[in-house]
N, C-alpha and C positions, 0 to 999 in steps of 0.2 A: 501354462497357467498365466505368466506376465503378458504374455501377448494377446491371450484372450481377454483379460482386463481391459488391455489397451483399446483392443478392437471393441469391445462394449462399450467403452465409455464414449468412445468417437461416434458409434453409430447412433448413440442414446442424444448426444448432444446435437447430432446432424438432424436427428428428427423431429428438433424442437418441442413444440407443445404436444406433438402427438404421442410423446413417449409416456403420457400420463395414462393413456387409454388400458383398460384390463386390469388396474391397480385398484384396490378396494376405497381407498379414500384418498382426499388430495390436502396437501399442506402446501400453503403458500409462505413463501420468504422473499422479502424486498431485496433488492439490488440497487442501492441508490448511488449514483456516481457522476462525474462531470461529463456527461455525454455532448453536452456544449462547454466551452469556455477555455481557459488557458492549459489545462492537461487533456483536451479530447482527443488527443493523438494516442494517450495511454489507456483511457478507459476501455477500449475494444476487448483488449485483451483481458484487462481485469474482470469484466464481465463475463467474458467466455470461460475464465478459470474458474470463478466462482460457480458458474453454471453447469461446467462439467463434474464438480463435485455433486452437485444437486443430481444430475443424469445418473451418475454412477449409484447413489444410494437409491433412485428409483429403479435401476435395471437390478439392483441386488434384490429387492421384493422383501426385504427384511425390517424396515423401519416401520413399527406398529402394524405388522402384519400386513405389509405390501402395501403401505402408504404410499403415493406419489408425492414428488415435490416439485412444485411447480415455482420457477423465479418470476417476479414481477419487477419491471423495471422502472426506475423513475430517475430524473435528471437534478442533480445537486447543483450544476451550474459551477461548482467548485468555490465561488464567490457570492454568490447572492443570497444570504442568509434566509430572507423572507420566502425566497422561492423554493429553497432547500426544504425548508419548515413546513410549507405547505404541499410539497410533493410529499413528503414523508407522512405527513397528517393523512394523505390520499390513500397511500399505501396501506396504513392502519385501518382508518374508519370505511373505505370504499372498498378496499381489496381484501381486506382482512387478514394481513398477512402475519404471523406470529415470531418473525423476527426480523432484523436487518443486517444485511451483509452491506456494510458502509458507515459512513459516508467515505468521503476520499479528501478533501482537504481541510484542514484543522479548523478554520473558522466556521464554514458549514456544519463540520461534524459537531461542534459546541453547540451550535445553536439547535441543531435537530435534537441533541440530548437534552438539553434543558428546556425546549418549548415543547418537544413533541414524545421523545421516548420515555423520560422520566415521569411526567403526568399520565401517560398511557401504559406504563409498566412493560415497554418492549426491550427488550434485548438487543443491543447492537455490537457486531463486531468489526472495527475499522480495518481495513488491510494497508492504510497509507496515510491516516491523519497522525501527525508525529511531533505535533507541539508539545513543548514540555508543561504547558499549562493544563494541557489536559489529565494529567497524572493527578492533580488535585481537584479536578471536577467532582461536583456534587451528582454521584451516578446511581446511588441506591444499590449499588452492585449490578448494574444492567450494562456497563460499558465495558468493552475490551478491545484490543488492538493486537494485530499481528505483526506490525511493524513497530520497531523500536522507538522511544523518544528522540529527538532531535538534542537534546542534552548529551545523549551517546554520540550521536553523528556528529556534533559540534568537535567532541574530543578528538573523533577520529580524521576529521579532515584537516585539524590543526596540527594534529601529529604526523599526517602524512607531508604536510607543507614545511614542517620544520626539519623533517629527514631529508627533504629534498634541497636544503639549505634557502628556503624563501624565508627571509627574516622580516620582510615588511609588507603589508598588502593593504590595498584599498576593498571595502566590503560593500556591496550593493545589493538589497534584500527588497522583495516584494512586500507592500505596506499592508500588511494584514497578521493575523496571529501566526502563522507559519512562519512568515520572514521574519518577522521580529523576534519570535522564540528561537530560531535557529541562529539568527546574528548573534542574539545576546549570549547564546550557549558558545558560539565558536569563538567572539572575542574573548570572553572569559578564558576559555582553555587557549587560546594560542598566546594570550598575553601571559598566563601563567608558565607557559612554556618557553618564555623569552622573545616572542615575536612582536612586532608593532603593527597595530592598524592606524593607519594615516587618516582614514575616514569611514564612518559607518554610515549611508545615507539610505533612505527608502526611494523606492521607485513606484510609481502606480501604473498599472497594466493599461493596456489599450490605447497607449499614444503611438503616433506616427512616427515621431521623431526623439531620441534620447541623447541627443548632442549635448544638450546643457547639463543632463546627469554626469555624463561620461567627462566633459569639461571639467565639473567639481572634482570628480574623482582622480582625473588625471593632474590636476593643480595639487592635490593632497600628495600624489605620489604612491609607490610601492612596486615592489618587483613583481606583483601580479594582482590581478582583480579577482575578487572573489564573488561570484554570482549564484545568490540563494532566492532565485525565483522561478519561474515557469518556462518550460520549453516552447512552449506554444504561445507565448505572450510576451510581456516586458522583459525578461531574461533574455530572449532571443535578440529583442530590440537593443538592448546594453550591448550584447556582444557585436551586432552590427554596428553601430555606432562607433564602437572601440576599434574595430577593423578598419573602418571608413577613415577614422582621423588618426590612426596608427597610435592611438593613447596608450593600449595594451596589447599585446601580442601574447601572453601567458593568461589562461583563466583557471580558477579551480571553481568547481561546479558541487551543488547539492544536488539531492535525490530529484528535485522537481525539475532539473535541466537534463537530465538523463534519459534519452530517448531517441528512437531513430530518426526523428524529425530532426534532431539537432545536427546531425552530421549531413544529413539531407540538405539542409539550409546552409551550412559551412564548409563541408569537407574538409579537406587537408589545410585549409586556411586556418585551423584552430589544432593543427598537429601539437603534441605536447600538452594539451589541456588535461587534467586531472578532474577526477569527481569521486563521488561516493554515493552509493545507494544501498538500501536492505540486501542483503544476502548472504548466502553461505555456502560452503562446500562440503555437501552431505549426498547420501545416496538417494535421498528422497527427490532432491533437486534434478539428478539426474532422470530419475522414473517419471517425474512430473514433465521435464521437457520432453521425452518419447512419448508420453501419452497426449500431450498437447500438440504435438507435431503431428500425430496421428489423426488428429480431429481439425487438423487446419488452423491449428492455434499457434502463436509466437511464444512458447513456454518461458523464453528467455525474457521477455519483456518486463519491464519494472513493475512490480505489484503483482505480476499475474499469480506467482505463487503464494503470494500473502491472500490474495483474494480466494485460491482454491481451501487454503488453510482456514480461513474466516468462516466460509461457509460449512466446509466439515466440522469444525469445533460446534457450530450450533446444533447442528443434526445428531454429532455423538452425545451431547448433553441431552438432547432430548431422550436418546435412546437410554442414557444411564439414569433419567429421572422416570421413564417410563410415560412421558409426557409430553405435550407440544407446548404446553402453556409456559410463557416467560416467568412466571412467579414459581413454577417449579422446576426450571430446568437452569435458570440463572446460575445457581450456587454449584451447578456440575460442571461449569465450564474449566474452571481451575482444575478439577479433579480430571477429566479426560484428557487435558493439556500435559500434566506432569506426571512424574514418577510417583508410587509405583505402577506398574503394568505392563502388559504387551505393548512392545514398540509397534506403531502403526503407521507405515508409508502410504503416499499416493497409490490408488488402486487397492488398497485394503481396507475401504471404508465399509463394505458388507461384514468381512472378517471382524471387524472393531465391534459393529452392531450385535452381531452374535454373541460376542464375549461379554460385552455390557448385559444382553439380555440373561445369559445364563449367571450375572452375579459377578462375573469377573472385573478385572480393570484393566485400562488402557492407558497407555502412554503416547498420546498422538505426536508424532515427530512432524510428519507432513513433508510438505514441499520445501519448508523452508528452516527445518529443524527446530519446531515449536518448542518454546520454554515459557510459560508465562510467568512473571514474577510482580510482588508489589500489588499495584490495583488493578492486576489485569492487564498488565503490557508485557511486550514481548522482551526479553533480556538482549536478544539481537546482537547480531554480527552485520558486517557490511562488506559488499565488494569494493574493491578500489578499480576504478576505471582511468583508462586513458584514451585518447585519441592517437592514433598510428595510422598514417595512409589514409586519411579522411575516413576511419572506420573505429566505433567505439569497439574496446576490448578490456575484458577484465584481466588484472594482472595479478590479483590477489585478494585475500580475505582478511578482515579485521576484527 
């Protein structure tokens, strides 16, 4: 049965738009991610993960008597709030989506939430917006996220450094909501644990040369440089300038820096680098990775599993409410994400819909061990990465 589900999801995904044929009615869900911008190397697997969940539900034929689920993509750019808001507005007004999987980066996610989602009463489930500030956003109960807040990630990264005996660091962060929130959380946790931050300074994305920023960080000193930026933008530029000048040879990275393009750019030059990104050691993760591989997707890519889970939560909440209208299903997301109920793993979305249709309860664990707390955000655990022999490797979970 498991192999059948994997093959079904793979064939549905590869069929693209054609998989809607033969189903009774159509539901459109937005997929808004930074297809251009500083994390564009990460978003293809994220979008594919979400769309894999949609294809799985369509193939099951169980949502609202055979409703097909059609993804509609839009570009958040990750950094341009006005462009992201306009793209989200088009998803709602022109395309008629009933929910949004996204956005990705924290600043554009906050902008879409306040400017578009709340005024239009649309549910958003972000797989990767991690700014602590979003925990207090005015969302009218419409915003959820399957990645934990950077308030937690800051503590985890600080703890790893202290365990390794790294007692002083310089910190550079991308100059936006994500970077500033992460840097503040990290510094507070690191100093509370006895560490010393010699300098915490923002960097701007899009520059050709980061030698001035690295010079200031090097002058402040530190046993390592903590880089809380983007792997396809300024964060990579800071690392390159550090290597070119010999300013730092030990780096600690946040989730925005974890991706294959990091090691493609630097290889073994950054051996010994450590990093964190949301991740957990659970049965669902292995199943999702196998399903994704069968569909030609890198299921181990950062936030791919969280994207599958974000889309799944929207659809299961609709099934629980018996309605695709956001005002009806928003309140059901916390219910389907948490106990009590039948545990649900990747590949079991059709089973979950059957249980819900019969009046039962589900406890969606999904690809990332989903548990939502507080204002609808992931309780969260993190994978600890290291770079060894020029490759990223997971060495544990926190």
